[in-house]
N, C-alpha and C positions, 0 to 999 in steps of 0.2 A: 521469595516472591519473584515471579517472572516479569522482566521488564518489557514494556511495549516497544514496538518498532521506533516510535517517536523518541523515546527515552534513549534507546541505543544509539540512534543516529545523532541525537543532540550531544551525547557524550563523545562520540567520534569527532564531531565538528569541533567541540571545545579542545579536545586533545590535539588534533591536527593543527588547529589555529595556533596553539601554544608552540607546537613543534616548528611551525613556519614563522613564529615570532610576529604574528599579525596582531593589529590592535583589536581591542574588545568590540569596536563598532562593526568590524568585519564578521566576527562570530555572531553578534546579535542579528546582523542583516541576513546571514546564512540561515539562521534559525527561523527568522521571519519569512523568508522565501519557502522554507520547508513547511511551515504552517499553511501557507497559501496553497502549496501543492497538495497537501494531505486533505484539504477541504474538497478537492475535485477528484483525487485519485489516490489509491492506496499503494503501498510499496511491497505488497506481498509477492514473494518470489524474486525480488530485485536484489542486485548486488549493492549492499549498503555502502561499501567503500567507494564504489564508483559514484554513487549519488552524493556522498560526502564531499568528494573532490569537485564534482560539478557544482554543488551549492557554494562551496568556498570560492570557486572561480567566478561565479556570477556575482557574489557579494563583493568581491574585489573590483569587478567591472563597474558595479553600481556606485561604489564610493570612489571611483577613479583612482584606485590603488594599483600601482604598477607591480604586477606579478605575472609570470608566464606559466603555461601548463607544464613546462618542463620542471620548474621549481616545485610545483605541487606534486608532480609524479615522482620526484626524487624522494619525497617523504612517504607517499602512500604506495609507491611501486605497483602500478596497475598494469604493467606489461603482461600480456597473456598470449597464449597460442591456441588457435582454432584449427580443428581438423576438418579438412574438406576432401572427401573421397580418398584419394591416394596420397595427398600431400598435407602438410601442416603449415599454416600461415601465422606469422607472428604479428600481433596487433600492438602498436605502440600505445602506451598509457596516455600520451598527449591527445591522440585522436579520440580515445575513449572519453576523456574529460570533456572535450568540445561536443561530442555527440550527445552525451548525457545532459550537458548544460543546455543545448538547443532543445532537447526533448522536454526539459523542465519549463523552458520559456513558452513552448507551444501549449503546455497544459495550463499555466497560469495566465497566458495571453498577455505577455508583457514584452517590450523591446528594451534592451539595455545597450547603450552605446559603448564602443570599445574605449579602453584607457587612452587618454590623449598623449601626444608626443612629448609635451613638456614634462609630464610626470615620469615617463620612462627616462628622459635625458637627465632629470634631476637625480633619479635613483642611480643611474650609471655613473655619473660624475661624482656623486657622494661616495660611492664604493671605490672608485678609482683613486679618489683623493685629488681631484682637479683643483685648479685655482678658482677663486670666486669670479674672476674675469671670464673664465671659460663658460660658466653658466650664462652670464650676460650675453656673451657672443652667440651661444646656442639659441637663446631666446630671440636674438636679433635675426638669426637665420630663419627661424620658424616664422617670425613676423614677415620677413621678406617673401617667403614662400606663400603665405596667405594673401598678401597684398597683390602679388603677381599671378595668383591662381596656378601655382606650380604644384603639380601632382606627379610624384615619382613612384608611387606604389602604396599599397594598403597594409603592408607588414610593418606595423608600428614598432615592435621591438627591434627588428633589423634596421629600419630607417633611423630610429633613435640612436642606435649604436654608431651608425655612420655619422650622424650629426654631432654626437658627442666627440667622436674621434677627430673630425675636421675642426671643430671649434677649439678643442684642446691644442691641436697642432698650430692653429693660427696664433693662439696666445702663448705658445712656447712650451706647452706641457707635452712630454713625450711618453707614450706607453704603447705596448704592442697591440695589434688588432685582435689577437687571440683573447686578451684579457677583456676587451670591450664586448666581444661576441659571447664569451662564456657567461657574463653576468646576466644577460637576457635569454640565454639558452639558444642562441642562433649560431650560425657557422661563419667562418672568416670569408667564405665565398659570397654569402649573402651580404655581408658588410661591405665587401669590395664592390659588389654590383651596385648597391645603393650609393656608395661613395662616388663611383663614376657618373651615375645619373645626377647626383647633386652638383658635381663639378661642371657638368655640361649645362645644367639648368640655371645655375647661379654664376653669371659671368664675372662678378667681382672677386671671386676666389681664384687665385693664381697658385699653381703648383709647380715645383721644380724638385724632382727627386722626392725626398721625405720632408721638404720644406713647403709650408703653406703660408699664403699672405692674403690679407683682405685689402683691396685697393679701393679707396673712396673716390669714385668719379661717377658723374651722371651717365648711366648707360642703361638703356631699355633692352627688352628681349629682342626687338627688331632693331639691330644696330645699323646706324648710318655709316658710310665710308669715313667721315671725319672722326667719328667716335672710335672706329677701328684703328685708325692711325694714332690717335691719342692713346689708346690702350697699348699699342705696340711700343710707344715711346716710354710710357710709365713702366710697362712690363720689362723692357730692355734694361732700364736702369736697375731695376730690382734683380734681374738675372745676374748682372755683373757682381752685385753685392753678395748674392747667394753663392756664386762661383768661388768668390774669395773665401767664404765661410767653409765651403765643402773641401777646400784644400787641407783644412785642419780637422774637420769633422766628417768622418766617413760613415757614421752610424745611420 
């Protein structure tokens, strides 16, 4: 008996969700989106693997489940090469997943918000093995950004990796930037870029070498001269203690 396109794609979704170790609610949501799509358009002549990846990506976004297109592409391997006249162009699987996902949303006429920062940070720190205090510190930084309308970018995975890195360093947990970046499929350059933006936007964070410190003092974004002098006094005392620490710790 020949299986229908729906049955083939449903089996692919179940298989790949298991390979990605996703919860059952993600699989069910992806199949639900597939049903909505098939009511308005068929999949004749389409690449089922690409649509499977796009449906899983949308289902994860809908349930606010942190996963990147790079994670999905590592299982489905959608990288392809297109021939254009005299040259061949390599198309990354991550771009294909986003393109297919957006085309599905246009057909079903829905808008799905991206995964929130706190979910990405929670995933990163759980895989890194951070202290419980690190997650509390990260949530405090996110809350600070929301209250002060601080917007340093829209790349949530890269921004979350920078937040996780800074909050871990403040609480004394040390891990390399490379490990934070690899979890969400971003680069160390993107992590450092967002890290610099965060250090500039949040004045309470002080950095000396590889040491980070959160200084509790009332200071707004528009700092008055008195506050600046107070900051320098507090900062100067901390610099002395860090200098003594770095005599013995060169890491």
